[in-house]
C-alpha positions as CSV (number, residue, x, y, z in Angstrom):
1,X,7.4,-13.2,-28.7
2,X,7.1,-11.1,-25.5
3,X,5.0,-8.5,-27.1
4,X,2.3,-11.0,-28.1
5,X,2.3,-12.3,-24.5
6,X,0.8,-9.1,-23.2
7,X,-2.2,-9.6,-25.5
8,X,-2.7,-13.2,-24.5
9,X,-1.7,-12.9,-20.8
10,X,-2.5,-9.4,-19.6
11,X,-1.0,-8.3,-16.3
12,X,-3.1,-8.9,-13.2
13,X,-1.2,-6.1,-11.5
14,X,1.3,-3.5,-12.7
15,X,3.1,-0.8,-10.8
16,X,6.2,1.3,-11.1
17,X,8.9,0.5,-8.5
18,X,12.4,1.7,-8.2
19,X,13.6,3.9,-11.0
20,X,10.7,3.6,-13.5
21,X,10.8,-0.2,-13.5
22,X,7.5,-1.7,-14.3
23,X,6.4,-4.6,-12.1
24,X,3.9,-6.9,-13.8
25,X,2.1,-9.9,-12.2
26,X,0.8,-12.4,-14.7
27,X,-0.6,-15.9,-14.9
28,X,2.2,-18.4,-15.4
29,X,2.9,-19.3,-19.1
30,X,5.1,-22.4,-19.2
31,X,6.8,-21.4,-22.5
32,X,7.7,-17.9,-21.3
33,X,8.1,-18.3,-17.5
34,X,9.3,-21.9,-16.8
35,X,13.0,-21.2,-16.7
36,X,12.6,-18.1,-14.4
37,X,10.3,-20.0,-12.0
38,X,12.7,-22.9,-11.9
39,X,15.6,-20.5,-11.0
40,X,13.5,-18.9,-8.2
41,X,12.5,-22.3,-6.8
42,X,16.1,-23.5,-6.8
43,X,17.2,-20.3,-5.0
44,X,14.4,-20.6,-2.4
45,X,15.1,-24.3,-1.7
46,X,18.8,-23.6,-1.3
47,X,18.0,-20.8,1.1
48,X,15.7,-23.0,3.1
49,X,18.4,-25.7,3.1
50,X,20.6,-23.2,5.0
51,X,17.8,-23.1,7.6
52,X,17.4,-26.9,7.7
53,X,20.4,-28.8,6.2
54,X,18.3,-32.0,5.9
55,X,16.3,-30.5,3.0
56,X,17.4,-31.4,-0.5
57,X,19.0,-28.9,-2.8
58,X,16.9,-26.9,-5.3
59,X,18.6,-28.7,-8.2
60,X,17.6,-32.0,-6.7
61,X,13.9,-31.2,-6.6
62,X,13.1,-28.7,-9.3
63,X,12.3,-31.2,-12.1
64,X,9.8,-33.0,-9.9
65,X,8.5,-30.0,-7.9
66,X,7.2,-27.8,-10.8
67,X,5.1,-30.6,-12.5
68,X,3.6,-31.4,-9.0
69,X,2.9,-27.7,-8.4
70,X,1.1,-27.5,-11.7
71,X,-0.9,-30.7,-11.1
72,X,-2.0,-29.3,-7.7
73,X,-3.2,-26.2,-9.5
74,X,-5.3,-28.3,-11.8
75,X,-6.7,-30.4,-8.9
76,X,-7.3,-27.5,-6.5
77,X,-8.4,-24.8,-8.9
78,X,-5.1,-23.0,-8.5
79,X,-2.9,-20.6,-10.3
80,X,0.8,-19.7,-10.5
81,X,1.3,-16.0,-10.5
82,X,4.6,-14.7,-11.9
83,X,6.2,-11.3,-11.0
84,X,8.2,-9.8,-13.9
85,X,10.5,-6.8,-13.9
86,X,11.7,-5.7,-17.4
87,X,10.5,-9.1,-18.8
88,X,12.6,-11.0,-16.2
89,X,10.9,-13.4,-13.8
90,X,11.8,-12.1,-10.3
91,X,9.3,-14.2,-8.2
92,X,6.2,-16.3,-8.2
93,X,3.3,-17.4,-5.9
94,X,1.2,-20.4,-6.1
95,X,-2.4,-20.1,-4.9
96,X,-4.7,-23.1,-4.6
97,X,-8.4,-22.0,-4.2
98,X,-10.1,-25.3,-3.3
99,X,-8.1,-27.4,-0.8
100,X,-9.9,-29.9,1.4
101,X,-8.5,-30.7,4.8
102,X,-7.1,-34.2,5.2
103,X,-7.1,-33.8,9.0
104,X,-10.0,-35.7,10.7
105,X,-10.1,-33.3,13.6
106,X,-10.7,-30.3,11.3
107,X,-13.8,-31.8,9.8
108,X,-14.8,-31.3,6.2
109,X,-13.4,-27.8,5.7
110,X,-12.3,-26.2,2.5
111,X,-9.7,-23.4,2.3
112,X,-7.3,-21.6,0.0
113,X,-3.6,-22.2,0.3
114,X,-0.7,-20.1,-0.8
115,X,1.7,-22.9,-1.2
116,X,4.7,-20.9,-2.6
117,X,5.8,-17.3,-2.4
118,X,9.3,-16.8,-3.8
119,X,11.2,-13.6,-4.7
120,X,14.7,-13.8,-6.1
121,X,17.2,-12.5,-3.5
122,X,18.4,-9.5,-5.4
123,X,14.8,-8.2,-5.7
124,X,13.7,-8.7,-2.1
125,X,12.6,-5.8,0.2
126,X,11.0,-4.0,-2.8
127,X,7.4,-5.0,-2.0
128,X,7.3,-7.7,-4.7
129,X,6.3,-10.5,-2.2
130,X,3.6,-8.3,-0.9
131,X,2.2,-7.7,-4.4
132,X,2.3,-11.4,-5.2
133,X,0.4,-12.2,-2.0
134,X,-2.2,-9.4,-2.8
135,X,-2.7,-10.9,-6.2
136,X,-3.0,-14.4,-4.7
137,X,-5.6,-13.1,-2.2
138,X,-7.6,-11.4,-5.1
139,X,-7.6,-14.8,-6.9
140,X,-8.8,-16.5,-3.7
141,X,-11.6,-14.0,-3.2
142,X,-12.7,-14.3,-6.8
143,X,-13.1,-18.0,-6.1
144,X,-15.1,-17.5,-2.9
145,X,-12.4,-18.6,-0.6
146,X,-13.2,-17.8,3.0
147,X,-10.1,-19.0,4.8
148,X,-6.6,-18.5,3.3
149,X,-3.6,-20.4,4.7
150,X,0.1,-20.1,4.2
151,X,3.1,-21.9,5.8
152,X,6.6,-20.8,6.6
153,X,9.7,-22.3,8.1
154,X,10.1,-21.1,11.7
155,X,13.6,-19.6,11.0
156,X,12.4,-17.7,7.9
157,X,11.7,-14.5,9.9
158,X,11.4,-12.1,7.0
159,X,8.7,-14.2,5.4
160,X,6.9,-14.7,8.7
161,X,7.0,-10.9,9.4
162,X,5.5,-10.3,5.9
163,X,2.7,-12.8,6.5
164,X,2.0,-11.2,10.0
165,X,1.8,-7.7,8.4
166,X,-0.7,-9.0,5.8
167,X,-3.1,-10.3,8.5
168,X,-2.2,-14.0,8.6
169,X,-2.5,-15.3,12.1
170,X,-0.7,-18.3,13.6
171,X,-2.9,-21.3,13.5
172,X,-0.8,-24.4,14.2
173,X,2.7,-24.4,15.5
174,X,4.6,-27.6,14.8
175,X,7.7,-28.4,16.8
176,X,10.5,-30.9,16.4
177,X,13.1,-32.4,18.7
178,X,16.1,-34.3,17.7
179,X,16.3,-37.4,19.8
180,X,19.6,-38.8,18.7
181,X,22.6,-37.9,16.6
182,X,23.6,-40.2,13.7
């Protein structure tokens, strides 16, 4: 089954990393990639929950999140890009090419949005997140996106540093203050 995937879903990007390990970035194929993408989402959500304990666990949201992510791709001309190492899903990125601002003060602007970038923890710091972002940016450019946005939790310093290194500038900074304890 995997060998036929390459013919139907050629790699967008491939590169040798580590010890002759081939990194492939492909368009999401629900039959082949769903389980791996779910595992990555659960791991990310559980990590973000460590940064903000109010967030639900990955297991609590995965069944609703993935269909919503795919619906947004349909609505906003998006794609889910999957990173594979040795036929294992090790990360993914979601890129939405046609997002309209809902903020009155921004006017009627359209932008691209990288709504998800996830790399499984045991594969981090190998350049996979950067390759996913580069592939997302290529997709955005091929769809005439002028402005590309991405969000990050303030305490996720490694992701924030990656985005800085790739040229993303801070645009809005949202702050929160706890007013009372339960």
